[in-house]
DRENTORKOL-3810 file (N, C-alpha, C; in nm, 4 decimals):
REM DRENTORKOL-3810
@n.u->0.0626; n.v->-0.1006; n.w->0.0184; ca.u->0.0018; ca.v->-0.0278; ca.w->-0.0010; c.u->0.0670; c.v->0.0995; c.w->0.0120
@n.u->-0.0045; n.v->0.2519; n.w->-0.0242; ca.u->0.1201; ca.v->0.3523; ca.w->-0.0706; c.u->0.1067; c.v->0.4650; c.w->0.0771
@n.u->0.1888; n.v->0.5025; n.w->0.1243; ca.u->0.1439; ca.v->0.5802; ca.w->0.2437; c.u->0.1075; c.v->0.7488; c.w->0.2006
@n.u->0.0271; n.v->0.7918; n.w->0.1727; ca.u->0.0261; ca.v->0.9272; ca.w->0.1348; c.u->0.0214; c.v->1.0295; c.w->0.2436
@n.u->0.0434; n.v->1.0158; n.w->0.3891; ca.u->0.0694; ca.v->1.1241; ca.w->0.4735; c.u->0.1838; c.v->1.1721; c.w->0.4963
@n.u->0.1661; n.v->1.2932; n.w->0.5272; ca.u->0.2729; ca.v->1.3955; ca.w->0.5069; c.u->0.2900; c.v->1.4153; c.w->0.6908
@n.u->0.3927; n.v->1.4310; n.w->0.7276; ca.u->0.4808; ca.v->1.4848; ca.w->0.8390; c.u->0.4093; c.v->1.5565; c.w->0.9156
@n.u->0.4084; n.v->1.5412; n.w->1.0169; ca.u->0.4188; ca.v->1.6854; ca.w->1.1278; c.u->0.3814; c.v->1.8527; c.w->1.0479
@n.u->0.3165; n.v->1.9004; n.w->1.0775; ca.u->0.2906; ca.v->2.0336; ca.w->1.0123; c.u->0.3989; c.v->2.1188; c.w->1.1053
@n.u->0.5093; n.v->2.1494; n.w->1.0475; ca.u->0.6337; ca.v->2.2524; ca.w->1.1157; c.u->0.5758; c.v->2.3611; c.w->1.1669
@n.u->0.6306; n.v->2.4405; n.w->1.2534; ca.u->0.5723; ca.v->2.5000; ca.w->1.3322; c.u->0.5744; c.v->2.6608; c.w->1.2662
@n.u->0.4854; n.v->2.7273; n.w->1.2182; ca.u->0.4299; ca.v->2.8631; ca.w->1.1561; c.u->0.5604; c.v->2.9612; c.w->1.3021
@n.u->0.6656; n.v->3.0224; n.w->1.1945; ca.u->0.7419; ca.v->3.1216; ca.w->1.2294; c.u->0.7533; c.v->3.2622; c.w->1.1762
@n.u->0.6113; n.v->3.2835; n.w->1.1241; ca.u->0.6328; ca.v->3.4324; ca.w->1.1018; c.u->0.4330; c.v->3.4680; c.w->1.0665
@n.u->0.4368; n.v->3.6015; n.w->1.0911; ca.u->0.2618; ca.v->3.6025; ca.w->1.0891; c.u->0.2289; c.v->3.7617; c.w->1.1468
@n.u->0.1227; n.v->3.7834; n.w->1.1201; ca.u->0.0612; ca.v->3.9011; ca.w->1.2042; c.u->-0.0828; c.v->3.8657; c.w->1.2439
@n.u->-0.0914; n.v->3.9478; n.w->1.4088; ca.u->-0.1812; ca.v->3.9417; ca.w->1.4779; c.u->-0.1886; c.v->4.0313; c.w->1.5838
@n.u->-0.3189; n.v->4.0064; n.w->1.6186; ca.u->-0.3503; ca.v->4.1167; ca.w->1.7188; c.u->-0.4180; c.v->4.0578; c.w->1.8578
@n.u->-0.3728; n.v->4.1459; n.w->1.9825; ca.u->-0.4043; ca.v->4.1008; ca.w->2.0670; c.u->-0.4398; c.v->4.1498; c.w->2.1538
@n.u->-0.5400; n.v->4.2131; n.w->2.2825; ca.u->-0.6058; ca.v->4.2999; ca.w->2.3328; c.u->-0.5776; c.v->4.2718; c.w->2.5104
@n.u->-0.6417; n.v->4.3312; n.w->2.5704; ca.u->-0.6136; ca.v->4.3180; ca.w->2.7119; c.u->-0.7410; c.v->4.3011; c.w->2.7707
@n.u->-0.8516; n.v->4.2005; n.w->2.6788; ca.u->-0.9709; ca.v->4.1989; ca.w->2.7789; c.u->-0.9426; c.v->4.0513; c.w->2.8659
@n.u->-1.0286; n.v->4.0847; n.w->2.9834; ca.u->-1.0135; ca.v->3.9387; ca.w->3.0684; c.u->-1.1428; c.v->3.9307; c.w->3.0820
@n.u->-1.1878; n.v->3.8198; n.w->3.0671; ca.u->-1.2677; ca.v->3.7215; ca.w->3.1029; c.u->-1.2423; c.v->3.5896; c.w->3.1801
@n.u->-1.3112; n.v->3.5726; n.w->3.2863; ca.u->-1.3480; ca.v->3.4729; ca.w->3.3359; c.u->-1.1791; c.v->3.4297; c.w->3.3735
@n.u->-1.1618; n.v->3.5554; n.w->3.4586; ca.u->-1.0311; ca.v->3.5383; ca.w->3.4999; c.u->-0.8824; c.v->3.5143; c.w->3.4401
@n.u->-0.9094; n.v->3.5272; n.w->3.3134; ca.u->-0.8477; ca.v->3.5048; ca.w->3.1812; c.u->-0.8468; c.v->3.5950; c.w->3.0467
@n.u->-0.6556; n.v->3.5692; n.w->3.0409; ca.u->-0.6795; ca.v->3.6602; ca.w->2.8958; c.u->-0.5919; c.v->3.6208; c.w->2.7907
@n.u->-0.5954; n.v->3.6980; n.w->2.6944; ca.u->-0.5195; ca.v->3.6160; ca.w->2.6052; c.u->-0.3885; c.v->3.7022; c.w->2.5310
@n.u->-0.2418; n.v->3.6029; n.w->2.5053; ca.u->-0.1665; ca.v->3.6496; ca.w->2.4642; c.u->-0.0853; c.v->3.5832; c.w->2.3464
@n.u->-0.0017; n.v->3.5929; n.w->2.3420; ca.u->0.0989; ca.v->3.5326; ca.w->2.1920; c.u->0.1933; c.v->3.4919; c.w->2.2475
@n.u->0.1983; n.v->3.2911; n.w->2.1859; ca.u->0.2907; ca.v->3.2588; ca.w->2.2023; c.u->0.3556; c.v->3.2225; c.w->2.0708
@n.u->0.4852; n.v->3.2382; n.w->2.0632; ca.u->0.5656; ca.v->3.2684; ca.w->1.9224; c.u->0.5884; c.v->3.0969; c.w->1.8840
@n.u->0.6092; n.v->2.9976; n.w->1.9945; ca.u->0.6275; ca.v->2.8563; ca.w->1.9886; c.u->0.4610; c.v->2.8034; c.w->1.9438
@n.u->0.3425; n.v->2.8643; n.w->1.9610; ca.u->0.2436; ca.v->2.7925; ca.w->1.9034; c.u->0.2042; c.v->2.8996; c.w->1.7829
@n.u->0.2643; n.v->2.9965; n.w->1.7385; ca.u->0.2553; ca.v->3.0553; ca.w->1.6532; c.u->0.1174; c.v->3.1284; c.w->1.6394
@n.u->0.0604; n.v->3.1680; n.w->1.8038; ca.u->-0.0335; ca.v->3.2402; ca.w->1.7676; c.u->-0.1042; c.v->3.2824; c.w->1.9135
@n.u->-0.2343; n.v->3.2697; n.w->1.9335; ca.u->-0.2607; ca.v->3.3240; ca.w->2.0273; c.u->-0.2646; c.v->3.2371; c.w->2.1995
@n.u->-0.2790; n.v->3.2525; n.w->2.2836; ca.u->-0.2931; ca.v->3.1377; ca.w->2.3906; c.u->-0.3839; c.v->3.2244; c.w->2.5149
@n.u->-0.4640; n.v->3.1561; n.w->2.5463; ca.u->-0.5920; ca.v->3.2081; ca.w->2.6261; c.u->-0.4704; c.v->3.0894; c.w->2.7842
@n.u->-0.4894; n.v->3.2202; n.w->2.8976; ca.u->-0.4315; ca.v->3.2126; ca.w->3.0196; c.u->-0.4622; c.v->3.2192; c.w->3.1003
@n.u->-0.4702; n.v->3.1809; n.w->3.2550; ca.u->-0.4000; ca.v->3.0635; ca.w->3.2891; c.u->-0.5120; c.v->2.9339; c.w->3.1754
@n.u->-0.4067; n.v->2.8557; n.w->3.1642; ca.u->-0.4285; ca.v->2.7066; ca.w->3.0591; c.u->-0.4141; c.v->2.5930; c.w->3.1195
@n.u->-0.5130; n.v->2.4709; n.w->3.1094; ca.u->-0.4414; ca.v->2.3816; ca.w->3.1718; c.u->-0.3392; c.v->2.2825; c.w->3.1459
@n.u->-0.2802; n.v->2.3209; n.w->3.0090; ca.u->-0.0953; ca.v->2.3047; ca.w->2.9566; c.u->-0.0663; c.v->2.3934; c.w->3.0026
@n.u->-0.0587; n.v->2.4751; n.w->3.0937; ca.u->0.0605; ca.v->2.5691; ca.w->3.1630; c.u->0.1204; c.v->2.6158; c.w->3.1188
@n.u->0.0816; n.v->2.6771; n.w->2.8981; ca.u->0.1401; ca.v->2.7430; ca.w->2.8264; c.u->0.1020; c.v->2.8576; c.w->2.8470
@n.u->0.2369; n.v->2.9461; n.w->2.9106; ca.u->0.2559; ca.v->3.0850; ca.w->2.9091; c.u->0.2697; c.v->3.1492; c.w->2.7716
@n.u->0.2215; n.v->3.2886; n.w->2.7803; ca.u->0.2221; ca.v->3.3657; ca.w->2.6967; c.u->0.3935; c.v->3.4492; c.w->2.6986
@n.u->0.4302; n.v->3.4441; n.w->2.5725; ca.u->0.5679; ca.v->3.5664; ca.w->2.5582; c.u->0.5358; c.v->3.6783; c.w->2.5592
@n.u->0.4085; n.v->3.6946; n.w->2.4877; ca.u->0.3506; ca.v->3.8685; ca.w->2.5164; c.u->0.2149; c.v->3.8455; c.w->2.5338
@n.u->0.1702; n.v->3.9472; n.w->2.6806; ca.u->0.0829; ca.v->3.9707; ca.w->2.7230; c.u->0.0610; c.v->4.1701; c.w->2.7184
@n.u->-0.0884; n.v->4.2155; n.w->2.6969; ca.u->-0.0912; ca.v->4.3545; ca.w->2.6165; c.u->-0.1434; c.v->4.3900; c.w->2.8001
@n.u->-0.1046; n.v->4.5161; n.w->2.8307; ca.u->-0.1056; ca.v->4.6105; ca.w->2.9384; c.u->-0.1425; c.v->4.6998; c.w->2.9366
@n.u->-0.2479; n.v->4.8018; n.w->2.9688; ca.u->-0.2229; ca.v->4.9274; ca.w->2.9327; c.u->-0.2007; c.v->4.9778; c.w->3.0560
@n.u->-0.1543; n.v->5.1436; n.w->2.9894; ca.u->-0.0501; ca.v->5.2039; ca.w->3.0904; c.u->-0.1638; c.v->5.3503; c.w->3.0832
@n.u->-0.1373; n.v->5.3553; n.w->3.2632; ca.u->-0.2346; ca.v->5.4651; ca.w->3.3225; c.u->-0.1595; c.v->5.5448; c.w->3.3511
@n.u->-0.1655; n.v->5.6978; n.w->3.4257; ca.u->-0.0817; ca.v->5.7586; ca.w->3.4981; c.u->-0.1753; c.v->5.7658; c.w->3.5953
@n.u->-0.1073; n.v->5.8172; n.w->3.7161; ca.u->-0.1346; ca.v->5.8421; ca.w->3.8800; c.u->-0.3078; c.v->5.8718; c.w->3.8782
@n.u->-0.3359; n.v->5.9651; n.w->3.8082; ca.u->-0.4777; ca.v->6.0166; ca.w->3.7946; c.u->-0.5670; c.v->5.9005; c.w->3.7283
@n.u->-0.5139; n.v->5.7999; n.w->3.6771; ca.u->-0.6109; ca.v->5.7324; ca.w->3.6053; c.u->-0.5781; c.v->5.7342; c.w->3.4291
@n.u->-0.5798; n.v->5.8391; n.w->3.4057; ca.u->-0.5648; ca.v->5.8772; ca.w->3.2309; c.u->-0.4980; c.v->5.7703; c.w->3.1713
@n.u->-0.5840; n.v->5.7004; n.w->3.0667; ca.u->-0.5109; ca.v->5.5837; ca.w->3.0059; c.u->-0.3557; c.v->5.6768; c.w->2.8618
@n.u->-0.2531; n.v->5.5917; n.w->2.8832; ca.u->-0.1480; ca.v->5.6836; ca.w->2.8502; c.u->-0.1207; c.v->5.5708; c.w->2.7057
@n.u->-0.1501; n.v->5.4600; n.w->2.7416; ca.u->-0.1450; ca.v->5.3517; ca.w->2.5955; c.u->-0.0892; c.v->5.2248; c.w->2.6602
@n.u->-0.0227; n.v->5.1415; n.w->2.5593; ca.u->0.0387; ca.v->4.9904; ca.w->2.5808; c.u->0.1384; c.v->5.0163; c.w->2.5881
@n.u->0.1619; n.v->4.8544; n.w->2.6753; ca.u->0.2795; ca.v->4.8291; ca.w->2.7125; c.u->0.2834; c.v->4.6619; c.w->2.6943
@n.u->0.3861; n.v->4.5988; n.w->2.6730; ca.u->0.3918; ca.v->4.4481; ca.w->2.6817; c.u->0.4926; c.v->4.3960; c.w->2.8166
@n.u->0.4082; n.v->4.2821; n.w->2.8637; ca.u->0.4996; ca.v->4.1931; ca.w->2.9687; c.u->0.4677; c.v->4.0685; c.w->2.8781
@n.u->0.5913; n.v->3.9792; n.w->2.9900; ca.u->0.5724; ca.v->3.8328; ca.w->2.9474; c.u->0.4856; c.v->3.7634; c.w->3.0494
@n.u->0.4684; n.v->3.6585; n.w->2.9729; ca.u->0.3880; ca.v->3.5685; ca.w->3.1196; c.u->0.4529; c.v->3.5032; c.w->3.2368
@n.u->0.5847; n.v->3.5206; n.w->3.2362; ca.u->0.6615; ca.v->3.5075; ca.w->3.3218; c.u->0.6859; c.v->3.6320; c.w->3.4002
@n.u->0.6722; n.v->3.6758; n.w->3.5177; ca.u->0.6790; ca.v->3.8306; ca.w->3.6010; c.u->0.8005; c.v->3.8188; c.w->3.5669
@n.u->0.8925; n.v->3.9998; n.w->3.5906; ca.u->0.9899; ca.v->4.0265; ca.w->3.5874; c.u->1.1166; c.v->3.9351; c.w->3.5152
@n.u->1.0834; n.v->3.8424; n.w->3.4025; ca.u->1.1899; ca.v->3.7962; ca.w->3.3307; c.u->1.1795; c.v->3.9375; c.w->3.1946
@n.u->1.3428; n.v->3.9566; n.w->3.1896; ca.u->1.3759; ca.v->4.0203; ca.w->3.1077; c.u->1.3789; c.v->3.9546; c.w->2.9581
@n.u->1.2698; n.v->3.9829; n.w->2.8624; ca.u->1.2342; ca.v->3.9469; ca.w->2.7512; c.u->1.2224; c.v->4.0623; c.w->2.6328
@n.u->1.2314; n.v->4.1877; n.w->2.6366; ca.u->1.1937; ca.v->4.3055; ca.w->2.5527; c.u->1.3383; c.v->4.4110; c.w->2.5186
@n.u->1.3665; n.v->4.4043; n.w->2.4153; ca.u->1.4847; ca.v->4.5100; ca.w->2.3449; c.u->1.4057; c.v->4.5740; c.w->2.2398
@n.u->1.4223; n.v->4.7297; n.w->2.2808; ca.u->1.3768; ca.v->4.7988; ca.w->2.1346; c.u->1.4876; c.v->4.8332; c.w->2.0502
@n.u->1.4834; n.v->4.7753; n.w->1.9567; ca.u->1.5789; ca.v->4.8094; ca.w->1.8500; c.u->1.5238; c.v->4.9344; c.w->1.7605
@n.u->1.4736; n.v->4.9152; n.w->1.7048; ca.u->1.4179; ca.v->5.0410; ca.w->1.6389; c.u->1.3006; c.v->5.1116; c.w->1.6329
@n.u->1.3063; n.v->5.2656; n.w->1.6086; ca.u->1.1595; ca.v->5.3398; ca.w->1.5618; c.u->1.1632; c.v->5.4066; c.w->1.4616
@n.u->1.1243; n.v->5.3523; n.w->1.3767; ca.u->1.1158; ca.v->5.4338; ca.w->1.2522; c.u->0.9715; c.v->5.5236; c.w->1.2516
@n.u->0.9723; n.v->5.6465; n.w->1.1430; ca.u->0.9214; ca.v->5.7380; ca.w->1.1548; c.u->0.7353; c.v->5.7348; c.w->1.0741
@n.u->0.7665; n.v->5.6449; n.w->0.9869; ca.u->0.6694; ca.v->5.5471; ca.w->0.9478; c.u->0.7209; c.v->5.4159; c.w->0.8537
@n.u->0.5601; n.v->5.3291; n.w->0.8721; ca.u->0.5640; ca.v->5.2173; ca.w->0.8393; c.u->0.6492; c.v->5.1471; c.w->0.7249
@n.u->0.6640; n.v->5.2314; n.w->0.6122; ca.u->0.7647; ca.v->5.1644; ca.w->0.4865; c.u->0.9006; c.v->5.1593; c.w->0.5576
@n.u->0.8929; n.v->5.2928; n.w->0.6383; ca.u->1.0949; ca.v->5.2383; ca.w->0.6579; c.u->1.1042; c.v->5.1745; c.w->0.8020
@n.u->0.9707; n.v->5.1139; n.w->0.8385; ca.u->0.9777; ca.v->5.0613; ca.w->1.0073; c.u->0.9457; c.v->4.8848; c.w->0.8904
@n.u->0.9085; n.v->4.8536; n.w->0.8113; ca.u->0.8829; ca.v->4.7424; ca.w->0.7265; c.u->1.0312; c.v->4.7115; c.w->0.6552
@n.u->1.0954; n.v->4.7908; n.w->0.6347; ca.u->1.2157; ca.v->4.7877; ca.w->0.6032; c.u->1.3241; c.v->4.7089; c.w->0.6351
@n.u->1.3247; n.v->4.7927; n.w->0.7560; ca.u->1.4311; ca.v->4.7555; ca.w->0.8895; c.u->1.3658; c.v->4.6335; c.w->0.9137
@n.u->1.2329; n.v->4.6171; n.w->0.9524; ca.u->1.2397; ca.v->4.4935; ca.w->0.9878; c.u->1.2657; c.v->4.3281; c.w->0.9098
@n.u->1.2497; n.v->4.3544; n.w->0.8347; ca.u->1.2593; ca.v->4.2505; ca.w->0.6750; c.u->1.4514; c.v->4.2281; c.w->0.6837
@n.u->1.5017; n.v->4.3482; n.w->0.6676; ca.u->1.6421; ca.v->4.3125; ca.w->0.6739; c.u->1.7220; c.v->4.3010; c.w->0.8015
@n.u->1.6291; n.v->4.3215; n.w->0.9364; ca.u->1.7247; ca.v->4.2448; ca.w->1.0421; c.u->1.6949; c.v->4.1199; c.w->1.0758
@n.u->1.8441; n.v->4.0299; n.w->0.9842; ca.u->1.8751; ca.v->3.9191; ca.w->1.0510; c.u->1.9437; c.v->3.8943; c.w->1.1759
@n.u->1.9582; n.v->3.9723; n.w->1.2649; ca.u->1.9770; ca.v->3.9067; ca.w->1.4004; c.u->1.9723; c.v->4.0210; c.w->1.5475
@n.u->1.8667; n.v->3.9406; n.w->1.5980; ca.u->1.8927; ca.v->4.0292; ca.w->1.7472; c.u->1.9780; c.v->4.0035; c.w->1.8414
@n.u->1.9876; n.v->4.0796; n.w->1.9374; ca.u->2.0953; ca.v->4.1172; ca.w->2.0703; c.u->2.0361; c.v->3.9547; c.w->2.1382
@n.u->2.1739; n.v->3.9234; n.w->2.2298; ca.u->2.1313; ca.v->3.8261; ca.w->2.3301; c.u->2.1184; c.v->3.8928; c.w->2.4351
@n.u->2.1083; n.v->3.9908; n.w->2.4748; ca.u->2.1457; ca.v->4.0271; ca.w->2.5980; c.u->2.1008; c.v->4.1881; c.w->2.6147
@n.u->2.0965; n.v->4.1991; n.w->2.6945; ca.u->1.9982; ca.v->4.3839; ca.w->2.7450; c.u->1.8585; c.v->4.3953; c.w->2.7189
@n.u->1.7925; n.v->4.3220; n.w->2.7645; ca.u->1.6760; ca.v->4.2657; ca.w->2.7832; c.u->1.5623; c.v->4.3452; c.w->2.8691
@n.u->1.4556; n.v->4.3978; n.w->2.8606; ca.u->1.4274; ca.v->4.4754; ca.w->2.9918; c.u->1.2784; c.v->4.3325; c.w->3.0226
@n.u->1.2406; n.v->4.3989; n.w->3.1117; ca.u->1.1197; ca.v->4.2747; ca.w->3.1843; c.u->0.9684; c.v->4.3647; c.w->3.0981
@n.u->1.0008; n.v->4.4886; n.w->3.0553; ca.u->0.8159; ca.v->4.5309; ca.w->3.0053; c.u->0.9144; c.v->4.6084; c.w->2.8574
@n.u->0.7781; n.v->4.6166; n.w->2.7527; ca.u->0.8216; ca.v->4.7238; ca.w->2.6743; c.u->0.7505; c.v->4.8374; c.w->2.6570
@n.u->0.8152; n.v->4.9499; n.w->2.6874; ca.u->0.6862; ca.v->5.0205; ca.w->2.7446; c.u->0.8005; c.v->5.1489; c.w->2.7110
@n.u->0.7404; n.v->5.2531; n.w->2.6427; ca.u->0.5849; ca.v->5.2466; ca.w->2.5624; c.u->0.5941; c.v->5.1480; c.w->2.4186
@n.u->0.4965; n.v->5.1087; n.w->2.4110; ca.u->0.4404; ca.v->5.0219; ca.w->2.2818; c.u->0.3916; c.v->5.1170; c.w->2.1830
@n.u->0.4327; n.v->5.1501; n.w->2.0612; ca.u->0.4047; ca.v->5.2789; ca.w->1.9593; c.u->0.4420; c.v->5.2190; c.w->1.7886
@n.u->0.3728; n.v->5.2559; n.w->1.7095; ca.u->0.3378; ca.v->5.1935; ca.w->1.6031; c.u->0.4882; c.v->5.2310; c.w->1.5520
@n.u->0.5812; n.v->5.1423; n.w->1.4708; ca.u->0.6582; ca.v->5.1260; ca.w->1.3865; c.u->0.7661; c.v->5.0883; c.w->1.4855
@n.u->0.7744; n.v->5.0484; n.w->1.5381; ca.u->0.8815; ca.v->4.9741; ca.w->1.6392; c.u->0.8831; c.v->4.8513; c.w->1.6490
@n.u->1.0415; n.v->4.8310; n.w->1.6210; ca.u->1.0228; ca.v->4.7382; ca.w->1.6254; c.u->1.0998; c.v->4.6649; c.w->1.7342
@n.u->1.0825; n.v->4.5137; n.w->1.8078; ca.u->1.1223; ca.v->4.5093; ca.w->1.9184; c.u->1.2047; c.v->4.3483; c.w->1.9220
@n.u->1.3191; n.v->4.2565; n.w->1.9871; ca.u->1.3484; ca.v->4.2057; ca.w->1.9801; c.u->1.2867; c.v->4.1282; c.w->2.0936
@n.u->1.2045; n.v->3.9621; n.w->2.0801; ca.u->1.1897; ca.v->3.9232; ca.w->2.1919; c.u->1.2110; c.v->3.8369; c.w->2.2311
@n.u->1.2638; n.v->3.7922; n.w->2.3396; ca.u->1.3053; ca.v->3.6465; ca.w->2.4338; c.u->1.1843; c.v->3.5697; c.w->2.4709
@n.u->1.1623; n.v->3.4816; n.w->2.4196; ca.u->1.0373; ca.v->3.4072; ca.w->2.4734; c.u->1.0979; c.v->3.3367; c.w->2.5909
@n.u->0.9757; n.v->3.2769; n.w->2.6682; ca.u->0.9462; ca.v->3.2398; ca.w->2.7732; c.u->1.0740; c.v->3.1002; c.w->2.8112
@n.u->1.0873; n.v->3.0138; n.w->2.7008; ca.u->1.2053; ca.v->2.9084; ca.w->2.6559; c.u->1.3013; c.v->2.9804; c.w->2.6134
@n.u->1.3124; n.v->3.0916; n.w->2.6007; ca.u->1.4562; ca.v->3.1909; ca.w->2.5843; c.u->1.5673; c.v->3.1450; c.w->2.4694
@n.u->1.4326; n.v->3.1577; n.w->2.3291; ca.u->1.3990; ca.v->3.1836; ca.w->2.1865; c.u->1.3720; c.v->3.2818; c.w->2.1813
@n.u->1.4512; n.v->3.3534; n.w->2.0510; ca.u->1.4074; ca.v->3.4488; ca.w->2.0108; c.u->1.3274; c.v->3.4812; c.w->1.8632
@n.u->1.2137; n.v->3.6019; n.w->1.8721; ca.u->1.1905; ca.v->3.6483; ca.w->1.7899; c.u->1.1512; c.v->3.8036; c.w->1.7559
@n.u->1.1123; n.v->3.8255; n.w->1.6771; ca.u->1.1359; ca.v->4.0015; ca.w->1.6729; c.u->0.9634; c.v->4.0356; c.w->1.6287
@n.u->0.9294; n.v->4.1583; n.w->1.6862; ca.u->0.8396; ca.v->4.2192; ca.w->1.6153; c.u->0.8524; c.v->4.3943; c.w->1.5560
@n.u->0.7223; n.v->4.3711; n.w->1.5087; ca.u->0.7203; ca.v->4.4976; ca.w->1.3920; c.u->0.5911; c.v->4.5512; c.w->1.4965
@n.u->0.5903; n.v->4.6822; n.w->1.5461; ca.u->0.4211; ca.v->4.6769; ca.w->1.5558; c.u->0.3184; c.v->4.8162; c.w->1.4619
@n.u->0.2658; n.v->4.7439; n.w->1.4390; ca.u->0.1876; ca.v->4.7980; ca.w->1.3347; c.u->0.0350; c.v->4.8964; c.w->1.4024
@n.u->0.0345; n.v->4.8748; n.w->1.5151; ca.u->-0.1065; ca.v->4.9335; ca.w->1.5585; c.u->-0.1223; c.v->4.9516; c.w->1.7158
@n.u->-0.1617; n.v->5.0578; n.w->1.7809; ca.u->-0.1464; ca.v->5.0305; ca.w->1.9124; c.u->-0.2982; c.v->5.1400; c.w->1.9171
@n.u->-0.3562; n.v->5.0797; n.w->2.0079; ca.u->-0.5289; ca.v->5.1620; ca.w->2.0737; c.u->-0.5317; c.v->5.1548; c.w->2.2095
@n.u->-0.5240; n.v->5.2258; n.w->2.3175; ca.u->-0.5767; ca.v->5.2236; ca.w->2.4292; c.u->-0.6870; c.v->5.3114; c.w->2.4722
@n.u->-0.8213; n.v->5.3164; n.w->2.5644; ca.u->-0.8688; ca.v->5.3561; ca.w->2.6156; c.u->-0.9087; c.v->5.3349; c.w->2.7079
@n.u->-1.0094; n.v->5.4094; n.w->2.8165; ca.u->-1.1222; ca.v->5.4001; ca.w->2.9388; c.u->-1.2460; c.v->5.3807; c.w->2.8819
@n.u->-1.3009; n.v->5.2581; n.w->2.8951; ca.u->-1.4330; ca.v->5.1829; ca.w->2.8226; c.u->-1.5190; c.v->5.2481; c.w->2.9138
@n.u->-1.6249; n.v->5.3688; n.w->2.9145; ca.u->-1.6767; ca.v->5.4108; ca.w->3.0208; c.u->-1.8392; c.v->5.3797; c.w->2.9839
@n.u->-1.8517; n.v->5.2587; n.w->2.9342; ca.u->-1.9765; ca.v->5.2513; ca.w->2.8937; c.u->-2.0820; c.v->5.2154; c.w->3.0040
@n.u->-1.9782; n.v->5.1518; n.w->3.1367; ca.u->-2.0440; ca.v->5.1109; ca.w->3.2247; c.u->-2.0014; c.v->5.1950; c.w->3.3692
@n.u->-2.0857; n.v->5.3701; n.w->3.3666; ca.u->-1.9616; ca.v->5.4010; ca.w->3.4486; c.u->-1.9658; c.v->5.4206; c.w->3.6037
@n.u->-2.0288; n.v->5.3202; n.w->3.6639; ca.u->-1.9898; ca.v->5.2605; ca.w->3.7762; c.u->-1.8713; c.v->5.1734; c.w->3.7693
@n.u->-1.8961; n.v->5.1047; n.w->3.6887; ca.u->-1.7118; ca.v->5.0047; ca.w->3.6794; c.u->-1.6310; c.v->5.0910; c.w->3.5660
@n.u->-1.5508; n.v->5.1542; n.w->3.5315; ca.u->-1.5121; ca.v->5.2040; ca.w->3.4117; c.u->-1.3985; c.v->5.0807; c.w->3.3866
@n.u->-1.3187; n.v->5.0435; n.w->3.2689; ca.u->-1.2468; ca.v->4.9935; ca.w->3.2471; c.u->-1.1380; c.v->5.0018; c.w->3.1463
@n.u->-1.0404; n.v->4.9685; n.w->3.1661; ca.u->-0.9428; ca.v->5.0136; ca.w->3.0436; c.u->-0.8900; c.v->4.9344; c.w->2.9604
@n.u->-0.9087; n.v->4.9427; n.w->2.8046; ca.u->-0.9075; ca.v->4.8499; ca.w->2.7110; c.u->-0.7424; c.v->4.8655; c.w->2.6482
@n.u->-0.6851; n.v->4.7992; n.w->2.5979; ca.u->-0.5522; ca.v->4.7892; ca.w->2.4908; c.u->-0.5522; c.v->4.7063; c.w->2.3966
@n.u->-0.4850; n.v->4.7070; n.w->2.2891; ca.u->-0.5064; ca.v->4.6456; ca.w->2.1982; c.u->-0.3696; c.v->4.6671; c.w->2.0954
@n.u->-0.2783; n.v->4.5559; n.w->2.0399; ca.u->-0.1853; ca.v->4.6023; ca.w->1.9720; c.u->-0.1859; c.v->4.4938; c.w->1.8283
@n.u->-0.1092; n.v->4.5514; n.w->1.7200; ca.u->-0.1519; ca.v->4.4450; ca.w->1.6339; c.u->-0.0205; c.v->4.4487; c.w->1.5802
@n.u->0.0711; n.v->4.3693; n.w->1.5594; ca.u->0.2027; ca.v->4.3470; ca.w->1.5146; c.u->0.2351; c.v->4.2208; c.w->1.4124
@n.u->0.3642; n.v->4.2775; n.w->1.3392; ca.u->0.4060; ca.v->4.1307; ca.w->1.2436; c.u->0.5269; c.v->4.0642; c.w->1.3411
@n.u->0.5306; n.v->3.9203; n.w->1.2966; ca.u->0.6234; ca.v->3.8615; ca.w->1.4031; c.u->0.7293; c.v->3.7827; c.w->1.3199
@n.u->0.8449; n.v->3.7550; n.w->1.3442; ca.u->0.9104; ca.v->3.6610; ca.w->1.2763; c.u->0.9497; c.v->3.6101; c.w->1.4151
@n.u->0.9906; n.v->3.4178; n.w->1.4387; ca.u->1.0407; ca.v->3.3440; ca.w->1.4944; c.u->1.1333; c.v->3.2354; c.w->1.4841
@n.u->1.2746; n.v->3.2494; n.w->1.5592; ca.u->1.3410; ca.v->3.1662; ca.w->1.5559; c.u->1.3784; c.v->3.0415; c.w->1.6525
@n.u->1.2878; n.v->2.9496; n.w->1.6003; ca.u->1.2564; ca.v->2.8163; ca.w->1.6885; c.u->1.4117; c.v->2.7485; c.w->1.7938
@n.u->1.5041; n.v->2.7604; n.w->1.6964; ca.u->1.6028; ca.v->2.7035; ca.w->1.6912; c.u->1.6905; c.v->2.7251; c.w->1.8399
@n.u->1.6704; n.v->2.8348; n.w->1.8485; ca.u->1.6993; ca.v->2.8967; ca.w->1.9728; c.u->1.8380; c.v->2.9897; c.w->1.9554
@n.u->1.8539; n.v->3.0502; n.w->1.8221; ca.u->1.9286; ca.v->3.0900; ca.w->1.7495; c.u->1.8832; c.v->3.2603; c.w->1.7483
@n.u->2.0059; n.v->3.3811; n.w->1.7649; ca.u->1.9434; ca.v->3.4969; ca.w->1.7271; c.u->1.9412; c.v->3.5355; c.w->1.5930
@n.u->2.0048; n.v->3.4293; n.w->1.5054; ca.u->1.9777; ca.v->3.4769; ca.w->1.3528; c.u->1.8214; c.v->3.4316; c.w->1.3098
@n.u->1.8094; n.v->3.4880; n.w->1.2131; ca.u->1.6631; ca.v->3.4619; ca.w->1.0987; c.u->1.7286; c.v->3.4502; c.w->0.9864
END
């Protein structure tokens, strides 16, 4: 007989995604390079997101923007590589970025703005790069008795699953 089956699908190593800060049933959704997409956490598989989005506010509660953290608290995971003045310049820089540093990472990516390129160290200490396409943050006052802050970000990403800093 003929076996026409194909092997396992190789992991996705690049794409585009949007994540937000919404919390439902004490769970939020982050991004996982290893999964190549969104991950709801906490979860029964104990998969931690590499990137979670948090809304930045000042002492008076005014919304300032968004920032990123890791699913592992106080893990140096973010390194701002470049801030471009427009999307074309940012895309060109992102496409030509063939290697990211292996040190000088911060616990938080703050602030996150359009046209930034960040190197990201995953929870598994592997490397990715992201290009920020869009961010949005605001106070949702539709329920005046319990206003909520909301943030979202969309970004292009590339991941190196073998642990190398080279893409």
